[in-house]
C-alpha positions, 0 to 999 in steps of 0.5 A: 629138252623143251623144243620151244624153250630151246629155240627161244634161247637160240633166237634171243641169243642170235638177235643180240649178236646181230644187233651188236654186230650192226651197232658196231658197223653204225658206230664206225659210220659215225651213225652212233656217238659216244661210248658203245660197249658190246656184249658179243660172246656173253649172250648166254648169261643175259638170256639164260638168267632173264628167261629164268624169272618172271616178267614182273621181276626187276632187272638192273645192269651196267653200261653193257646192257643192250642184251638185257634190254633186248631179252626183257623188253624186246624192242629192237627199234627203240634200242637202236634209236637210243644208240642213234640218240633219237626221240623214239629211243627207249630213253628218248635219245637222252641215255644213249648206249649206257642208259637203256631204261623201260620202267613199264617192263621193270627194266631198271636201266643200264648204269654207267657208274661202276658198282653204283647200281648194286645199292639200287638193286638192294633198295628195289629188293627191299621195296619188294619185301617191304610191300609183301610182293613176290617179285625178286631183283636180278642185278648184273655186273662185271668182275671189276665191280667187285672191288668197288665200295658200293658193291660191298655196301649193297651185298652187305645190306642185302644179307643183313636184311635178307632181300630177295635179290640175285646178284650176277657177276658176268665175269669176262676176265678183263676189267676194261684192259686189265686181266683179272689176276691183276685186279683181284686178290682171290681167284673167284669173285664168288668167294667174296659172298662168304664174308657177308655171309651169302650163298654163292655159285659158279657157273659156266657163262657160255652154257645158256642152260646151265645159267638158266638152271642156276638162276631158276634155283636162286630165284626160287630161293630168293622168292620163297626165302627172302635170301640173296645169292651171288652167281658168278658166270665165267664168260669172255667178250669177244670184242674190246672193252668198248669200240674205242678199244683195240684190245691189244692186251689179248693174244690172238691165240687167247681170243681164238681159243675162247671163240671155240666156246662161242655160246651160240654155237654150243647151243646150236650143236646141242639143238642138232644133237637133240634133233630139235631143229636142223641147220636150215631151221636155225638159219631161218631164225638167224635171217629173221634176226638180221632182218629185224636188225635192218628194220631197226636201223631204218627206223632209227634213221627215219626217227627225229632227234629230240626237240629243242624245247624238251631239253629240260624235260625229266630233270629236277629244276625250278621252272622260273629259273630255267634259262631262256630256251632260245639262247640255250639252243643257239649258243652251241651253233654260235660257238661252232661257227666261231670255231 
């Protein structure tokens, strides 16, 4: 095992975990509004997958996309500022938790509409093939997406047109609060790839090395043969669907059993066994992640909110038909005062 690669995997997984933990704390303090979907427990999927491909490859994810952004873009300040709704956020404070974007890094966003980004991924892969580029597309989604019409449309077109896209199902066993066996007629999401037809593979989503190797193989195949594949990574989220979900539909015993398979701890044990690093060295990586998160919170708190005059930036509108800004900005204040 390459020492630098192993430590990079551990570093990125730890950064994600610490970021999500701090995001949860900030949410409970009222510093973050709206929805907040955390990735605790699934870190091996995003890290193993994205570090297996090239920086020029495209990434699309769902509303649970903080991890994917941190692996590909790495800007913790911009990520935290986006959660705080600040102008310095990666989507200028307009997207919030579910809509991280950085097109310059080919991170094509988190998408809140379940399954809505599957055809978009197929479209991006089509563009790469049409231009003759060697870029591929990684598309992440949850197992609940496998029941959506857009999922089947995107998969069917990817197979029909032989597109260089790797579909990665992050199967965390629950569609919001509903267990998999109550929402899916088959035991494995990967089985559905056979209907298009398309290659498929099931991996242990808690083993970052297994995920990485599977995606490396899939990426090479997509890049050289223009063939899509569906990878199902079986994993588990340690928290509820979102911060508003107490997750009472799961037993304490079930959660504790999955906590034994914590992907970060599994990787740490392997690093120890291989003699790559000791406990003190891994603690230093963890301490650095905590420091970076603390600095990101300071950055977010000190950043300005979007200026009112930018309200209509980056939207489709006729300039002459835009409402008077002074009236638009003052309306919420009057309504609030009157209430």
